[in-house]
BALOBA-1460 file (C-alpha; in Angstrom, 3 decimals):
// residues 182
<rec num="1" residu="x" x="-20.185" y="-11.138" z="8.101"/>
<rec num="2" residu="x" x="-19.925" y="-8.459" z="10.692"/>
<rec num="3" residu="x" x="-19.673" y="-4.974" z="9.223"/>
<rec num="4" residu="x" x="-19.619" y="-2.766" z="12.306"/>
<rec num="5" residu="x" x="-18.124" y="0.682" z="12.010"/>
<rec num="6" residu="x" x="-15.891" y="0.269" z="15.066"/>
<rec num="7" residu="x" x="-14.160" y="-2.937" z="13.941"/>
<rec num="8" residu="x" x="-10.572" y="-2.896" z="12.824"/>
<rec num="9" residu="x" x="-10.059" y="-3.740" z="9.177"/>
<rec num="10" residu="x" x="-9.265" y="-7.393" z="9.801"/>
<rec num="11" residu="x" x="-12.292" y="-7.849" z="12.061"/>
<rec num="12" residu="x" x="-14.465" y="-6.127" z="9.483"/>
<rec num="13" residu="x" x="-13.576" y="-8.838" z="6.954"/>
<rec num="14" residu="x" x="-13.439" y="-11.583" z="9.604"/>
<rec num="15" residu="x" x="-9.787" y="-12.244" z="8.876"/>
<rec num="16" residu="x" x="-6.912" y="-13.028" z="11.213"/>
<rec num="17" residu="x" x="-4.586" y="-10.109" z="11.883"/>
<rec num="18" residu="x" x="-1.696" y="-11.035" z="9.609"/>
<rec num="19" residu="x" x="0.451" y="-9.567" z="6.873"/>
<rec num="20" residu="x" x="-0.239" y="-12.603" z="4.704"/>
<rec num="21" residu="x" x="-3.643" y="-12.447" z="3.047"/>
<rec num="22" residu="x" x="-5.368" y="-14.377" z="0.301"/>
<rec num="23" residu="x" x="-6.288" y="-11.465" z="-1.961"/>
<rec num="24" residu="x" x="-8.985" y="-13.439" z="-3.798"/>
<rec num="25" residu="x" x="-10.624" y="-14.302" z="-0.469"/>
<rec num="26" residu="x" x="-10.366" y="-10.663" z="0.602"/>
<rec num="27" residu="x" x="-11.995" y="-9.534" z="-2.662"/>
<rec num="28" residu="x" x="-14.835" y="-12.025" z="-2.186"/>
<rec num="29" residu="x" x="-15.428" y="-10.848" z="1.368"/>
<rec num="30" residu="x" x="-15.357" y="-7.255" z="0.145"/>
<rec num="31" residu="x" x="-18.019" y="-7.924" z="-2.497"/>
<rec num="32" residu="x" x="-20.222" y="-9.695" z="0.056"/>
<rec num="33" residu="x" x="-19.956" y="-6.803" z="2.509"/>
<rec num="34" residu="x" x="-20.570" y="-4.243" z="-0.210"/>
<rec num="35" residu="x" x="-23.725" y="-6.024" z="-1.342"/>
<rec num="36" residu="x" x="-25.111" y="-6.270" z="2.181"/>
<rec num="37" residu="x" x="-24.382" y="-2.681" z="3.139"/>
<rec num="38" residu="x" x="-24.701" y="-0.764" z="-0.132"/>
<rec num="39" residu="x" x="-26.498" y="2.558" z="0.461"/>
<rec num="40" residu="x" x="-28.990" y="1.792" z="-2.342"/>
<rec num="41" residu="x" x="-30.410" y="-0.999" z="-0.180"/>
<rec num="42" residu="x" x="-31.360" y="1.660" z="2.357"/>
<rec num="43" residu="x" x="-32.973" y="4.141" z="-0.043"/>
<rec num="44" residu="x" x="-36.387" y="3.739" z="1.624"/>
<rec num="45" residu="x" x="-34.949" y="3.828" z="5.153"/>
<rec num="46" residu="x" x="-34.795" y="6.861" z="7.410"/>
<rec num="47" residu="x" x="-32.089" y="9.510" z="7.243"/>
<rec num="48" residu="x" x="-30.105" y="7.947" z="10.089"/>
<rec num="49" residu="x" x="-30.062" y="4.481" z="8.479"/>
<rec num="50" residu="x" x="-29.078" y="5.911" z="5.088"/>
<rec num="51" residu="x" x="-26.284" y="7.943" z="6.676"/>
<rec num="52" residu="x" x="-25.033" y="4.858" z="8.548"/>
<rec num="53" residu="x" x="-25.125" y="2.825" z="5.331"/>
<rec num="54" residu="x" x="-23.014" y="5.454" z="3.550"/>
<rec num="55" residu="x" x="-20.531" y="5.500" z="6.453"/>
<rec num="56" residu="x" x="-20.392" y="1.721" z="6.509"/>
<rec num="57" residu="x" x="-19.814" y="1.497" z="2.742"/>
<rec num="58" residu="x" x="-17.037" y="4.087" z="3.018"/>
<rec num="59" residu="x" x="-15.433" y="2.165" z="5.884"/>
<rec num="60" residu="x" x="-15.580" y="-1.092" z="3.900"/>
<rec num="61" residu="x" x="-13.963" y="0.611" z="0.881"/>
<rec num="62" residu="x" x="-11.273" y="2.186" z="3.066"/>
<rec num="63" residu="x" x="-10.505" y="-1.140" z="4.747"/>
<rec num="64" residu="x" x="-10.387" y="-3.016" z="1.452"/>
<rec num="65" residu="x" x="-8.051" y="-0.484" z="-0.165"/>
<rec num="66" residu="x" x="-5.703" y="-0.681" z="2.818"/>
<rec num="67" residu="x" x="-5.648" y="-4.462" z="3.119"/>
<rec num="68" residu="x" x="-5.239" y="-5.266" z="-0.556"/>
<rec num="69" residu="x" x="-2.095" y="-3.133" z="-0.897"/>
<rec num="70" residu="x" x="0.958" y="-4.689" z="0.832"/>
<rec num="71" residu="x" x="2.548" y="-1.384" z="1.869"/>
<rec num="72" residu="x" x="-0.702" y="0.039" z="3.200"/>
<rec num="73" residu="x" x="-1.445" y="-3.271" z="4.969"/>
<rec num="74" residu="x" x="1.982" y="-3.169" z="6.633"/>
<rec num="75" residu="x" x="1.409" y="0.433" z="7.636"/>
<rec num="76" residu="x" x="-1.973" y="-0.473" z="9.146"/>
<rec num="77" residu="x" x="-0.444" y="-3.405" z="11.034"/>
<rec num="78" residu="x" x="2.192" y="-1.076" z="12.452"/>
<rec num="79" residu="x" x="-0.574" y="1.240" z="13.645"/>
<rec num="80" residu="x" x="-2.352" y="-1.719" z="15.270"/>
<rec num="81" residu="x" x="0.919" y="-2.474" z="17.080"/>
<rec num="82" residu="x" x="1.082" y="1.111" z="18.340"/>
<rec num="83" residu="x" x="3.881" y="2.194" z="15.986"/>
<rec num="84" residu="x" x="3.256" y="5.740" z="14.792"/>
<rec num="85" residu="x" x="4.252" y="6.711" z="11.281"/>
<rec num="86" residu="x" x="4.808" y="10.275" z="10.197"/>
<rec num="87" residu="x" x="5.734" y="10.484" z="6.529"/>
<rec num="88" residu="x" x="6.870" y="14.083" z="6.860"/>
<rec num="89" residu="x" x="9.146" y="13.567" z="9.855"/>
<rec num="90" residu="x" x="10.228" y="9.942" z="9.507"/>
<rec num="91" residu="x" x="13.092" y="10.023" z="7.060"/>
<rec num="92" residu="x" x="15.867" y="7.554" z="6.632"/>
<rec num="93" residu="x" x="19.273" y="8.260" z="8.053"/>
<rec num="94" residu="x" x="20.809" y="5.260" z="6.287"/>
<rec num="95" residu="x" x="23.540" y="6.697" z="4.031"/>
<rec num="96" residu="x" x="23.473" y="3.659" z="1.718"/>
<rec num="97" residu="x" x="19.744" y="4.024" z="1.088"/>
<rec num="98" residu="x" x="20.090" y="7.783" z="0.627"/>
<rec num="99" residu="x" x="22.816" y="7.153" z="-1.951"/>
<rec num="100" residu="x" x="20.639" y="4.567" z="-3.705"/>
<rec num="101" residu="x" x="17.779" y="7.089" z="-3.870"/>
<rec num="102" residu="x" x="20.050" y="9.695" z="-5.429"/>
<rec num="103" residu="x" x="21.424" y="7.232" z="-7.983"/>
<rec num="104" residu="x" x="17.960" y="6.045" z="-9.010"/>
<rec num="105" residu="x" x="16.677" y="9.599" z="-9.358"/>
<rec num="106" residu="x" x="19.735" y="10.402" z="-11.496"/>
<rec num="107" residu="x" x="18.976" y="7.420" z="-13.728"/>
<rec num="108" residu="x" x="15.433" y="8.643" z="-14.153"/>
<rec num="109" residu="x" x="16.564" y="12.199" z="-14.926"/>
<rec num="110" residu="x" x="19.125" y="11.021" z="-17.504"/>
<rec num="111" residu="x" x="16.799" y="8.746" z="-19.481"/>
<rec num="112" residu="x" x="16.482" y="11.173" z="-22.378"/>
<rec num="113" residu="x" x="20.223" y="11.039" z="-23.035"/>
<rec num="114" residu="x" x="20.351" y="7.239" z="-23.261"/>
<rec num="115" residu="x" x="20.644" y="5.596" z="-26.713"/>
<rec num="116" residu="x" x="17.429" y="3.625" z="-26.096"/>
<rec num="117" residu="x" x="15.425" y="5.496" z="-23.441"/>
<rec num="118" residu="x" x="12.513" y="3.030" z="-23.535"/>
<rec num="119" residu="x" x="14.809" y="0.095" z="-22.820"/>
<rec num="120" residu="x" x="16.488" y="2.088" z="-20.045"/>
<rec num="121" residu="x" x="13.162" y="2.931" z="-18.425"/>
<rec num="122" residu="x" x="12.137" y="-0.722" z="-18.693"/>
<rec num="123" residu="x" x="15.306" y="-1.688" z="-16.848"/>
<rec num="124" residu="x" x="14.678" y="0.967" z="-14.211"/>
<rec num="125" residu="x" x="11.077" y="-0.172" z="-13.700"/>
<rec num="126" residu="x" x="12.302" y="-3.764" z="-13.373"/>
<rec num="127" residu="x" x="14.882" y="-2.727" z="-10.787"/>
<rec num="128" residu="x" x="12.245" y="-0.825" z="-8.806"/>
<rec num="129" residu="x" x="9.939" y="-3.866" z="-8.780"/>
<rec num="130" residu="x" x="12.808" y="-6.095" z="-7.636"/>
<rec num="131" residu="x" x="13.607" y="-3.720" z="-4.765"/>
<rec num="132" residu="x" x="9.931" y="-3.564" z="-3.734"/>
<rec num="133" residu="x" x="9.680" y="-7.382" z="-3.706"/>
<rec num="134" residu="x" x="12.849" y="-7.595" z="-1.613"/>
<rec num="135" residu="x" x="11.413" y="-5.167" z="0.941"/>
<rec num="136" residu="x" x="8.152" y="-7.116" z="1.153"/>
<rec num="137" residu="x" x="9.951" y="-10.440" z="1.514"/>
<rec num="138" residu="x" x="10.088" y="-11.374" z="5.163"/>
<rec num="139" residu="x" x="7.550" y="-8.743" z="6.190"/>
<rec num="140" residu="x" x="5.205" y="-11.446" z="7.475"/>
<rec num="141" residu="x" x="7.907" y="-12.755" z="9.819"/>
<rec num="142" residu="x" x="8.529" y="-9.257" z="11.173"/>
<rec num="143" residu="x" x="4.876" y="-8.904" z="12.151"/>
<rec num="144" residu="x" x="4.730" y="-12.410" z="13.598"/>
<rec num="145" residu="x" x="7.683" y="-11.565" z="15.825"/>
<rec num="146" residu="x" x="6.156" y="-8.182" z="16.677"/>
<rec num="147" residu="x" x="9.124" y="-7.316" z="18.876"/>
<rec num="148" residu="x" x="10.355" y="-3.724" z="19.000"/>
<rec num="149" residu="x" x="13.293" y="-4.423" z="16.663"/>
<rec num="150" residu="x" x="11.121" y="-6.321" z="14.174"/>
<rec num="151" residu="x" x="8.495" y="-3.581" z="14.166"/>
<rec num="152" residu="x" x="11.233" y="-0.977" z="13.722"/>
<rec num="153" residu="x" x="12.520" y="-2.889" z="10.709"/>
<rec num="154" residu="x" x="8.961" y="-3.148" z="9.327"/>
<rec num="155" residu="x" x="8.572" y="0.615" z="9.737"/>
<rec num="156" residu="x" x="11.832" y="1.228" z="7.873"/>
<rec num="157" residu="x" x="10.672" y="-1.054" z="5.073"/>
<rec num="158" residu="x" x="7.306" y="0.717" z="4.813"/>
<rec num="159" residu="x" x="9.073" y="4.054" z="4.359"/>
<rec num="160" residu="x" x="11.404" y="2.593" z="1.751"/>
<rec num="161" residu="x" x="8.473" y="1.015" z="-0.073"/>
<rec num="162" residu="x" x="6.854" y="4.427" z="-0.227"/>
<rec num="163" residu="x" x="9.958" y="5.821" z="-1.924"/>
<rec num="164" residu="x" x="9.974" y="3.011" z="-4.491"/>
<rec num="165" residu="x" x="6.253" y="3.405" z="-5.176"/>
<rec num="166" residu="x" x="6.698" y="7.118" z="-5.839"/>
<rec num="167" residu="x" x="9.709" y="6.472" z="-8.051"/>
<rec num="168" residu="x" x="7.732" y="3.815" z="-9.932"/>
<rec num="169" residu="x" x="4.924" y="6.320" z="-10.557"/>
<rec num="170" residu="x" x="7.400" y="8.900" z="-11.816"/>
<rec num="171" residu="x" x="9.147" y="6.366" z="-14.059"/>
<rec num="172" residu="x" x="5.824" y="5.100" z="-15.453"/>
<rec num="173" residu="x" x="4.814" y="8.697" z="-16.206"/>
<rec num="174" residu="x" x="8.155" y="9.290" z="-17.922"/>
<rec num="175" residu="x" x="7.625" y="6.111" z="-19.941"/>
<rec num="176" residu="x" x="4.233" y="7.414" z="-21.115"/>
<rec num="177" residu="x" x="5.837" y="10.711" z="-22.124"/>
<rec num="178" residu="x" x="8.477" y="8.847" z="-24.125"/>
<rec num="179" residu="x" x="5.830" y="6.724" z="-25.830"/>
<rec num="180" residu="x" x="3.722" y="9.789" z="-26.640"/>
<rec num="181" residu="x" x="6.764" y="11.414" z="-28.239"/>
<rec num="182" residu="x" x="7.186" y="8.523" z="-30.705"/>
């Protein structure tokens, strides 16, 4: 396998540029690259070779983390297509999605007042997972089309996925707090 530092993530793992990936295959390719470029293999080498090995291992880790996560993979594909993402400036103007965000945050905030807060948080976590799956569904087709409208829709979905991932983290943390209080 080629593990050059200048390769894009897909080239690094010798994979086609696609949203759809076989995660087991990706993990196998990752382990192979890690073994061949691990800095410990270069312990007796010169400073330059050791430094390059560390950089290469870091690049392999970075690429693997990005490709194995669907939202990060979609974000990376958008970047490859020249679509810039700015999490601080790119906010949704869709009133329906803004309303949904407010309602979900309210549900999370009101968990303590529910008769069975653990069941309520379970329902909320299930709803979040359903929404994330719905956003990921069809993502492959958007990247295959790669037209401006399709890429715009993919960008919107990536931002929405980020919201749902954050909400999931907050809900999971709240669930832990509830369990600790038992």
